[in-house]
TIVO-2410 file (N, C-alpha, C; in nm, 3 decimals):
# residues 81
REC num residu      c1      c2      c3 atome chaine
REC   1      M   0.085  -0.118   0.000     N      A
REC   1      M   0.000   0.000   0.000    CA      A
REC   1      M   0.090   0.124   0.000     C      A
REC   2      L   0.054   0.221  -0.083     N      A
REC   2      L   0.130   0.344  -0.084    CA      A
REC   2      L   0.037   0.463  -0.093     C      A
REC   3      C   0.082   0.570  -0.034     N      A
REC   3      C   0.005   0.694  -0.038    CA      A
REC   3      C   0.049   0.773  -0.161     C      A
REC   4      P  -0.044   0.810  -0.249     N      A
REC   4      P  -0.007   0.884  -0.369    CA      A
REC   4      P   0.046   1.024  -0.338     C      A
REC   5      I   0.009   1.080  -0.225     N      A
REC   5      I   0.056   1.213  -0.186    CA      A
REC   5      I   0.200   1.203  -0.136     C      A
REC   6      C   0.225   1.111  -0.043     N      A
REC   6      C   0.360   1.093   0.013    CA      A
REC   6      C   0.462   1.058  -0.095     C      A
REC   7      N   0.419   0.986  -0.197     N      A
REC   7      N   0.509   0.942  -0.303    CA      A
REC   7      N   0.515   1.037  -0.422     C      A
REC   8      G   0.452   1.153  -0.412     N      A
REC   8      G   0.460   1.255  -0.516    CA      A
REC   8      G   0.385   1.222  -0.643     C      A
REC   9      L   0.289   1.130  -0.637     N      A
REC   9      L   0.214   1.091  -0.756    CA      A
REC   9      L   0.092   1.180  -0.778     C      A
REC  10      E   0.045   1.244  -0.672     N      A
REC  10      E  -0.068   1.336  -0.679    CA      A
REC  10      E  -0.043   1.452  -0.584     C      A
REC  11      Q  -0.114   1.562  -0.607     N      A
REC  11      Q  -0.110   1.677  -0.517    CA      A
REC  11      Q  -0.230   1.669  -0.423     C      A
REC  12      L  -0.211   1.703  -0.297     N      A
REC  12      L  -0.322   1.706  -0.203    CA      A
REC  12      L  -0.400   1.835  -0.225     C      A
REC  13      S  -0.528   1.822  -0.251     N      A
REC  13      S  -0.614   1.936  -0.276    CA      A
REC  13      S  -0.731   1.931  -0.178     C      A
REC  14      V  -0.720   2.009  -0.070     N      A
REC  14      V  -0.821   2.010   0.035    CA      A
REC  14      V  -0.858   2.155   0.065     C      A
REC  15      Q  -0.988   2.181   0.074     N      A
REC  15      Q  -1.035   2.314   0.111    CA      A
REC  15      Q  -1.054   2.321   0.261     C      A
REC  16      C  -1.026   2.435   0.318     N      A
REC  16      C  -1.044   2.458   0.460    CA      A
REC  16      C  -1.193   2.454   0.493     C      A
REC  17      P  -1.233   2.380   0.597     N      A
REC  17      P  -1.374   2.375   0.633    CA      A
REC  17      P  -1.426   2.506   0.694     C      A
REC  18      S  -1.335   2.591   0.740     N      A
REC  18      S  -1.375   2.718   0.802    CA      A
REC  18      S  -1.397   2.829   0.700     C      A
REC  19      C  -1.304   2.840   0.603     N      A
REC  19      C  -1.312   2.954   0.510    CA      A
REC  19      C  -1.314   2.913   0.362     C      A
REC  20      A  -1.304   2.784   0.333     N      A
REC  20      A  -1.310   2.729   0.197    CA      A
REC  20      A  -1.189   2.765   0.110     C      A
REC  21      M  -1.081   2.812   0.169     N      A
REC  21      M  -0.959   2.840   0.094    CA      A
REC  21      M  -0.880   2.710   0.076     C      A
REC  22      Q  -0.793   2.708  -0.025     N      A
REC  22      Q  -0.706   2.593  -0.048    CA      A
REC  22      Q  -0.603   2.585   0.065     C      A
REC  23      T  -0.570   2.464   0.109     N      A
REC  23      T  -0.478   2.445   0.221    CA      A
REC  23      T  -0.342   2.395   0.173     C      A
REC  24      D  -0.243   2.400   0.263     N      A
REC  24      D  -0.109   2.349   0.237    CA      A
REC  24      D  -0.091   2.216   0.310     C      A
REC  25      D  -0.029   2.120   0.242     N      A
REC  25      D   0.000   1.990   0.302    CA      A
REC  25      D   0.128   2.003   0.384     C      A
REC  26      L   0.121   1.967   0.512     N      A
REC  26      L   0.239   1.971   0.600    CA      A
REC  26      L   0.303   1.834   0.618     C      A
REC  27      G   0.246   1.731   0.554     N      A
REC  27      G   0.303   1.597   0.563    CA      A
REC  27      G   0.217   1.503   0.643     C      A
REC  28      R   0.268   1.382   0.661     N      A
REC  28      R   0.194   1.278   0.733    CA      A
REC  28      R   0.175   1.315   0.879     C      A
REC  29      A   0.058   1.286   0.931     N      A
REC  29      A   0.029   1.314   1.072    CA      A
REC  29      A   0.120   1.233   1.163     C      A
REC  30      V   0.150   1.109   1.124     N      A
REC  30      V   0.234   1.023   1.207    CA      A
REC  30      V   0.375   1.080   1.222     C      A
REC  31      D   0.421   1.159   1.126     N      A
REC  31      D   0.555   1.218   1.135    CA      A
REC  31      D   0.564   1.323   1.245     C      A
REC  32      F   0.451   1.376   1.288     N      A
REC  32      F   0.449   1.474   1.396    CA      A
REC  32      F   0.455   1.407   1.533     C      A
REC  33      T   0.424   1.278   1.540     N      A
REC  33      T   0.415   1.211   1.669    CA      A
REC  33      T   0.509   1.092   1.685     C      A
REC  34      A   0.559   1.037   1.577     N      A
REC  34      A   0.644   0.917   1.584    CA      A
REC  34      A   0.787   0.951   1.544     C      A
REC  35      P   0.881   0.864   1.575     N      A
REC  35      P   1.020   0.886   1.531    CA      A
REC  35      P   1.027   0.890   1.378     C      A
REC  36      Y   1.116   0.971   1.325     N      A
REC  36      Y   1.130   0.987   1.180    CA      A
REC  36      Y   1.201   0.866   1.119     C      A
REC  37      A   1.135   0.798   1.027     N      A
REC  37      A   1.192   0.683   0.958    CA      A
REC  37      A   1.131   0.674   0.819     C      A
REC  38      P   1.178   0.756   0.724     N      A
REC  38      P   1.111   0.765   0.593    CA      A
REC  38      P   1.116   0.639   0.508     C      A
REC  39      Y   1.212   0.551   0.530     N      A
REC  39      Y   1.223   0.434   0.444    CA      A
REC  39      Y   1.177   0.306   0.512     C      A
REC  40      Q   1.120   0.317   0.629     N      A
REC  40      Q   1.067   0.202   0.699    CA      A
REC  40      Q   0.921   0.181   0.659     C      A
REC  41      P   0.880   0.058   0.633     N      A
REC  41      P   0.738   0.033   0.604    CA      A
REC  41      P   0.655   0.054   0.730     C      A
REC  42      D   0.530   0.088   0.711     N      A
REC  42      D   0.439   0.100   0.824    CA      A
REC  42      D   0.429  -0.036   0.890     C      A
REC  43      D   0.449  -0.042   1.022     N      A
REC  43      D   0.446  -0.169   1.093    CA      A
REC  43      D   0.314  -0.243   1.077     C      A
REC  44      D   0.204  -0.171   1.080     N      A
REC  44      D   0.074  -0.237   1.072    CA      A
REC  44      D   0.045  -0.293   0.933     C      A
REC  45      E   0.112  -0.243   0.831     N      A
REC  45      E   0.088  -0.291   0.695    CA      A
REC  45      E   0.184  -0.403   0.655     C      A
REC  46      A   0.294  -0.417   0.724     N      A
REC  46      A   0.397  -0.513   0.683    CA      A
REC  46      A   0.348  -0.657   0.692     C      A
REC  47      T   0.259  -0.686   0.786     N      A
REC  47      T   0.215  -0.825   0.805    CA      A
REC  47      T   0.065  -0.843   0.784     C      A
REC  48      M  -0.001  -0.746   0.724     N      A
REC  48      M  -0.147  -0.753   0.709    CA      A
REC  48      M  -0.189  -0.836   0.589     C      A
REC  49      T  -0.298  -0.905   0.605     N      A
REC  49      T  -0.369  -0.968   0.494    CA      A
REC  49      T  -0.498  -0.888   0.479     C      A
REC  50      I  -0.519  -0.832   0.362     N      A
REC  50      I  -0.627  -0.737   0.343    CA      A
REC  50      I  -0.732  -0.793   0.248     C      A
REC  51      S  -0.858  -0.785   0.290     N      A
REC  51      S  -0.968  -0.827   0.202    CA      A
REC  51      S  -1.008  -0.707   0.116     C      A
REC  52      G  -1.087  -0.731   0.014     N      A
REC  52      G  -1.131  -0.625  -0.076    CA      A
REC  52      G  -1.209  -0.515  -0.005     C      A
REC  53      A  -1.293  -0.551   0.091     N      A
REC  53      A  -1.373  -0.452   0.163    CA      A
REC  53      A  -1.285  -0.365   0.253     C      A
REC  54      E  -1.182  -0.425   0.313     N      A
REC  54      E  -1.093  -0.351   0.401    CA      A
REC  54      E  -0.998  -0.260   0.324     C      A
REC  55      L  -0.971  -0.295   0.200     N      A
REC  55      L  -0.877  -0.219   0.118    CA      A
REC  55      L  -0.919  -0.074   0.102     C      A
REC  56      A  -1.047  -0.048   0.086     N      A
REC  56      A  -1.096   0.088   0.066    CA      A
REC  56      A  -1.086   0.173   0.192     C      A
REC  57      A  -1.069   0.110   0.308     N      A
REC  57      A  -1.065   0.183   0.434    CA      A
REC  57      A  -0.924   0.221   0.479     C      A
REC  58      I  -0.821   0.181   0.407     N      A
REC  58      I  -0.684   0.211   0.448    CA      A
REC  58      I  -0.645   0.349   0.398     C      A
REC  59      T  -0.612   0.436   0.493     N      A
REC  59      T  -0.582   0.574   0.458    CA      A
REC  59      T  -0.449   0.619   0.518     C      A
REC  60      C  -0.399   0.730   0.467     N      A
REC  60      C  -0.282   0.798   0.519    CA      A
REC  60      C  -0.330   0.937   0.561     C      A
REC  61      N  -0.315   0.970   0.687     N      A
REC  61      N  -0.362   1.100   0.736    CA      A
REC  61      N  -0.252   1.204   0.721     C      A
REC  62      H  -0.290   1.317   0.660     N      A
REC  62      H  -0.198   1.429   0.640    CA      A
REC  62      H  -0.245   1.549   0.721     C      A
REC  63      V  -0.149   1.624   0.773     N      A
REC  63      V  -0.179   1.748   0.843    CA      A
REC  63      V  -0.183   1.858   0.737     C      A
REC  64      V  -0.290   1.936   0.738     N      A
REC  64      V  -0.303   2.046   0.643    CA      A
REC  64      V  -0.321   2.177   0.719     C      A
REC  65      Y  -0.279   2.287   0.655     N      A
REC  65      Y  -0.278   2.419   0.718    CA      A
REC  65      Y  -0.340   2.521   0.623     C      A
REC  66      C  -0.427   2.604   0.677     N      A
REC  66      C  -0.488   2.711   0.599    CA      A
REC  66      C  -0.416   2.842   0.631     C      A
REC  67      R  -0.359   2.904   0.530     N      A
REC  67      R  -0.286   3.030   0.550    CA      A
REC  67      R  -0.377   3.146   0.586     C      A
REC  68      L  -0.501   3.141   0.537     N      A
REC  68      L  -0.592   3.254   0.560    CA      A
REC  68      L  -0.641   3.257   0.705     C      A
REC  69      C  -0.699   3.150   0.753     N      A
REC  69      C  -0.757   3.151   0.889    CA      A
REC  69      C  -0.670   3.076   0.990     C      A
REC  70      Q  -0.556   3.023   0.945     N      A
REC  70      Q  -0.458   2.955   1.028    CA      A
REC  70      Q  -0.512   2.828   1.096     C      A
REC  71      A  -0.611   2.767   1.034     N      A
REC  71      A  -0.666   2.640   1.085    CA      A
REC  71      A  -0.570   2.526   1.050     C      A
REC  72      V  -0.555   2.433   1.142     N      A
REC  72      V  -0.475   2.313   1.120    CA      A
REC  72      V  -0.565   2.193   1.147     C      A
REC  73      F  -0.569   2.099   1.053     N      A
REC  73      F  -0.653   1.980   1.069    CA      A
REC  73      F  -0.595   1.867   0.987     C      A
REC  74      E  -0.653   1.748   1.001     N      A
REC  74      E  -0.608   1.631   0.926    CA      A
REC  74      E  -0.699   1.601   0.809     C      A
REC  75      A  -0.639   1.552   0.701     N      A
REC  75      A  -0.714   1.506   0.585    CA      A
REC  75      A  -0.671   1.362   0.557     C      A
REC  76      S  -0.767   1.275   0.530     N      A
REC  76      S  -0.738   1.134   0.501    CA      A
REC  76      S  -0.725   1.114   0.351     C      A
REC  77      V  -0.622   1.041   0.312     N      A
REC  77      V  -0.597   1.009   0.172    CA      A
REC  77      V  -0.601   0.858   0.158     C      A
REC  78      Q  -0.680   0.807   0.065     N      A
REC  78      Q  -0.688   0.663   0.044    CA      A
REC  78      Q  -0.559   0.613  -0.019     C      A
REC  79      K  -0.501   0.507   0.041     N      A
REC  79      K  -0.378   0.449  -0.011    CA      A
REC  79      K  -0.409   0.361  -0.132     C      A
REC  80      W  -0.311   0.350  -0.221     N      A
REC  80      W  -0.324   0.266  -0.338    CA      A
REC  80      W  -0.270   0.127  -0.308     C      A
REC  81      P  -0.329   0.023  -0.369     N      A
REC  81      P  -0.279  -0.114  -0.346    CA      A
REC  81      P  -0.143  -0.136  -0.411     C      A
***
């Protein structure tokens, strides 16, 4: 599973829920709370067996920032198989 945003395959396009302006991607939410290890696979994904129904629920959470109203929140991005 890979995140298209983290891997530079797509741009994150999220509008701020407060003011509807375009936001800036600050990176993965886990990078703000866990030790930095960019080339390590996600521990929970390394040994998972995933069914088709569960596949659609696997996401990568990104922290986004609105320059206009200074809101900070998370946006979920669906990972690719």
